[in-house]
C-alpha positions in Angstrom: -0.1 0.0 0.0 1.5 3.4 -1.0 1.0 6.8 0.7 -1.4 7.7 -2.2 -3.8 4.8 -1.6 -3.7 4.5 2.2 -7.2 5.4 2.8 -10.6 3.9 2.3 -11.7 5.7 -0.9 -15.3 6.6 0.4 -17.7 8.2 -2.1 -17.8 11.3 0.1 -17.1 12.6 3.5 -19.6 11.0 5.8 -20.7 14.3 7.5 -21.2 16.0 4.0 -23.5 13.0 3.2 -25.4 13.6 6.5 -25.7 17.3 5.9 -26.8 16.8 2.2 -29.6 14.3 3.4 -30.6 16.7 6.2 -30.6 19.7 3.7 -32.7 17.6 1.2 -35.1 16.5 3.9 -35.5 20.0 5.1 -36.0 21.4 1.7 -38.9 18.8 0.8 -40.4 19.5 4.3 -40.5 23.2 3.7 -42.0 22.5 0.2 -44.4 19.8 1.2 -44.9 19.5 4.9 -46.3 16.3 6.2 -46.5 15.4 9.6 -45.7 12.0 11.0 -48.4 12.1 13.5 -50.4 14.8 15.6 -47.8 16.4 18.0 -47.1 14.7 21.2 -44.1 12.4 22.2 -42.2 13.4 19.1 -41.3 16.6 20.8 -39.5 14.6 23.6 -38.2 11.7 21.6 -36.7 13.8 18.8 -34.3 15.6 21.2 -33.4 12.7 23.1 -32.3 10.9 19.9 -30.3 13.9 18.9 -28.5 14.1 22.2 -27.9 10.3 22.1 -26.4 10.6 18.6 -24.3 13.7 19.6 -22.9 11.8 22.8 -22.3 8.5 20.8 -20.5 10.5 18.1 -18.3 12.4 20.6 -17.2 9.0 22.3 -16.5 7.6 18.9 -14.3 10.6 18.2 -12.6 10.4 21.6 -11.5 6.8 21.0 -10.0 7.7 17.5 -8.1 10.5 19.2 -7.0 8.1 22.1 -5.9 5.6 19.5 -4.0 8.4 17.7 -5.6 7.5 14.4 -7.9 9.9 12.1 -11.4 9.6 12.3 -11.6 10.9 8.8 -11.9 8.1 6.0 -9.8 10.0 3.5 -6.8 9.8 5.7 -4.6 6.7 6.7 -6.0 4.5 9.6 -3.1 3.6 11.9 -5.1 1.5 14.4 -8.3 -0.6 14.7 -10.2 1.1 17.5 -11.8 -1.4 19.8 -12.5 0.7 22.9 -15.6 2.6 24.0 -18.6 2.3 21.5 -16.4 0.2 19.3 -16.8 -2.6 21.6 -20.5 -2.9 20.5 -20.5 -1.3 16.9 -17.9 -1.1 14.3 -19.5 2.0 13.0 -20.8 4.2 16.0 -20.2 7.5 14.3 -22.4 6.4 11.4 -25.0 5.1 13.8 -24.9 8.5 15.5 -25.5 10.3 12.3 -28.8 8.1 11.8 -29.9 8.6 15.4 -29.3 12.5 15.0 -31.2 12.6 11.7 -34.1 10.4 13.0 -34.3 12.7 16.0 -34.4 15.7 14.0 -37.3 14.2 11.9 -39.1 13.4 15.0 -38.6 16.9 16.7 -39.8 18.3 13.5 -42.6 15.9 13.1 -41.5 15.5 9.5 -42.0 12.8 7.0 -39.7 14.3 4.6 -36.8 14.4 7.0 -37.5 10.9 8.2 -37.5 9.7 4.7 -34.0 10.9 4.3 -33.0 7.9 6.6 -33.0 5.6 3.7 -30.6 7.4 1.4 -28.4 8.2 4.3 -28.2 4.5 5.4 -27.7 3.2 1.9 -24.9 5.7 0.8 -23.2 5.3 4.2 -23.4 1.4 4.0 -22.5 1.0 0.3 -20.4 4.2 -0.4 -18.5 4.4 2.9 -18.7 1.2 5.3 -18.2 -1.3 2.4 -15.2 0.5 1.2 -13.9 1.2 4.8 -14.2 -2.6 5.5 -12.2 -3.7 2.2 -9.4 -1.1 3.1 -9.1 -2.2 6.7 -9.0 -5.9 5.6 -6.3 -5.0 3.1 -4.4 -3.0 5.7 -4.7 -5.1 8.8 -5.5 -8.5 7.6 -6.6 -11.1 10.2 -6.4 -8.6 12.9 -9.4 -6.6 11.3 -11.2 -9.9 10.4 -11.1 -11.1 14.1 -12.6 -7.8 15.1 -15.2 -8.1 12.4 -16.2 -11.6 13.7 -16.5 -10.2 17.2 -18.3 -6.8 17.0 -21.4 -6.1 14.9 -21.5 -3.7 12.0 -24.1 -1.6 13.6 -25.6 -2.9 16.8 
């Protein structure tokens, strides 16, 4: 592996994918507002999911920094992170993005924003996670394969 190809080659930076899906959902909601259900528990569940997603993302980033490896998939990975939320999920930062988007959708009571979970998940799963997994298998071999066997991709 050369310096030029020591990265996962994801289709786009995951935070930009998240922001694009959120922006599209907000635009659709503004143009064609449709509520999920009458107001009520959404106003509590939504912010709770946003906070939970933010905490999960923060914990994931903290573990990347502790392991002295970059959380950015366009940079070389120097270690397989197994601590913190990575004990339960191989992709806690991406799970956090899904939780935050779902929370915003519930908080806004928006069908359009909630619908953006589908493209967000598909792009992250196929354009990011699949590429990262191939890269990590190439770079770390059996060490990463063992980690894959012991920890679920999502939950």
